[in-house]
C-alpha positions as CSV (number, residue, x, y, z in Angstrom):
1,M,0.0,0.0,0.0
2,T,2.8,2.4,0.8
3,E,4.6,1.5,-2.3
4,A,1.5,2.2,-4.4
5,G,1.1,5.6,-2.7
6,N,4.7,6.5,-3.2
7,N,4.4,5.5,-6.8
8,R,1.2,7.7,-7.1
9,D,-0.5,4.4,-8.4
10,L,-4.2,5.2,-7.6
11,D,-5.4,1.9,-9.2
12,A,-3.0,-0.1,-6.9
13,L,-3.6,1.9,-3.8
14,F,-7.4,1.9,-4.0
15,E,-7.3,-1.9,-4.7
16,F,-6.5,-2.2,-1.0
17,V,-9.7,-0.3,0.1
18,L,-12.8,-2.4,0.5
19,D,-15.7,-1.6,-1.9
20,G,-18.3,-0.1,0.4
21,A,-15.8,0.7,3.0
22,D,-16.8,2.9,6.1
23,P,-16.0,6.5,5.8
24,I,-12.5,7.7,5.3
25,V,-11.3,10.6,7.5
26,Q,-8.5,13.2,6.8
27,D,-7.7,16.1,8.9
28,G,-11.3,16.5,10.1
29,V,-12.9,15.9,6.7
30,L,-15.2,12.8,6.2
31,F,-15.2,11.1,2.8
32,A,-18.3,8.9,2.7
33,T,-17.2,6.7,-0.1
34,K,-14.1,5.2,-1.7
35,Q,-14.8,7.0,-4.9
36,E,-14.9,10.4,-3.1
37,A,-11.6,9.7,-1.4
38,R,-10.0,8.6,-4.6
39,Q,-11.2,11.8,-6.4
40,V,-9.4,14.0,-3.8
41,V,-6.2,11.9,-3.8
42,E,-6.3,12.2,-7.6
43,Q,-6.5,15.9,-7.3
44,G,-3.8,15.9,-4.8
45,F,-1.3,14.1,-7.1
46,Q,-1.6,16.9,-9.7
47,G,1.6,18.7,-10.0
48,V,3.5,16.2,-7.7
49,S,6.6,14.7,-9.2
50,R,7.8,12.5,-6.2
51,V,6.3,11.2,-2.9
52,E,8.3,9.4,-0.2
53,R,6.7,8.3,2.9
54,S,8.7,6.7,5.8
55,F,7.4,5.2,9.1
56,D,8.8,6.0,12.5
57,H,6.5,3.9,14.6
58,T,4.0,1.0,13.5
59,T,1.7,-1.0,15.7
60,V,-0.7,-3.6,14.6
61,M,-3.4,-4.7,17.0
62,V,-5.1,-8.1,16.1
63,L,-8.8,-7.7,16.8
64,S,-10.0,-11.1,15.6
65,T,-9.0,-13.7,13.0
66,A,-10.7,-11.4,10.4
67,A,-9.8,-7.8,11.7
68,A,-6.7,-5.9,12.6
69,M,-5.9,-2.2,13.3
70,L,-2.7,-0.6,12.0
71,T,-1.6,2.6,13.8
72,A,1.5,4.4,12.5
73,S,3.3,7.7,12.4
74,G,6.1,8.9,10.1
75,E,7.1,11.7,7.7
76,T,6.0,12.4,4.2
77,K,8.3,14.1,1.8
78,V,6.9,15.5,-1.5
79,A,8.6,17.1,-4.5
80,L,6.4,19.2,-6.9
81,D,6.8,19.6,-10.6
82,D,7.6,23.4,-10.1
83,G,10.6,22.5,-7.9
84,R,9.1,23.2,-4.5
85,A,9.5,20.5,-1.8
86,F,7.4,19.8,1.3
87,S,7.7,17.5,4.2
88,G,5.9,16.9,7.4
89,P,4.8,14.3,10.0
90,F,1.6,12.2,9.7
91,A,-0.4,9.7,11.7
92,V,-2.6,7.1,10.2
93,T,-5.0,4.5,11.6
94,L,-6.3,1.8,9.2
95,L,-8.8,-0.9,10.1
96,F,-8.2,-4.0,7.9
97,V,-10.7,-6.8,7.3
98,R,-10.0,-10.2,5.8
99,Q,-11.8,-11.1,2.5
100,G,-11.0,-14.5,1.7
101,Q,-7.1,-14.7,1.7
102,E,-6.6,-10.9,1.2
103,W,-6.7,-8.0,3.6
104,R,-8.6,-4.7,2.7
105,V,-9.0,-1.3,4.5
106,R,-12.5,-1.0,5.9
107,H,-11.8,2.4,7.6
108,G,-9.0,4.9,7.5
109,H,-8.1,8.0,9.4
110,Y,-5.1,10.2,8.3
111,S,-3.8,13.3,10.0
112,V,-0.9,15.7,9.3
113,Q,0.5,18.5,11.3
114,L,0.5,21.9,9.5
115,P,2.1,24.9,11.1
116,P,-0.7,27.5,11.6
117,N,1.0,30.1,9.5
118,S,2.0,27.8,6.6
119,A,1.1,28.8,3.1
120,I,-0.8,25.5,2.7
121,V,-3.2,26.4,5.5
122,S,-3.6,30.0,4.2
123,A,-4.4,28.7,0.7
124,R,-7.1,26.4,1.8
125,R,-10.5,27.4,0.5
126,S,-12.8,24.7,1.5
127,P,-12.7,21.5,3.7
128,K,-12.6,19.2,0.6
129,E,-9.8,21.2,-0.9
130,S,-7.8,21.1,2.3
131,C,-7.5,17.4,1.8
132,S,-6.6,17.6,-1.8
133,S,-2.9,17.1,-0.9
134,N,-3.6,13.4,-0.6
135,S,-5.7,11.3,1.6
136,W,-3.6,8.9,3.6
137,L,-0.6,9.3,1.2
138,M,0.9,12.5,1.6
139,S,0.2,16.1,3.0
140,P,2.8,18.6,2.6
141,A,3.5,20.4,5.8
142,T,6.4,22.7,5.4
143,S,7.9,24.2,2.2
144,S,11.5,24.6,1.2
145,R,12.8,26.3,-1.8
């Protein structure tokens, strides 16, 4: 899943998400469907030339033989087509359920820390646009030129 996100491969990434999954949450915005989340992620990839996500801490809690919860934190680094680069910490919780021999995401929650005076926060126009940086994959937090 991380590899698919780092490669900006939406088909591979959303193959991991259960059809009819519960809502997906990013930074306080609720996406009711897999399709809605995918649209926002696709918009977030526009102008992105590279994504690199690394994990600092990962925990898996086995809930049953058919359910497990992943909780993780780390850093996302993003390079844009125009030469700007962003990086910042993230936290993610994913609820996986087993379907046959495969595991799929039933629910996801992704959060990033943005400095209150960052250009990204200032540029936000609506809650849906605030998440266009990429649901569960990346969210630029600080800029460096």
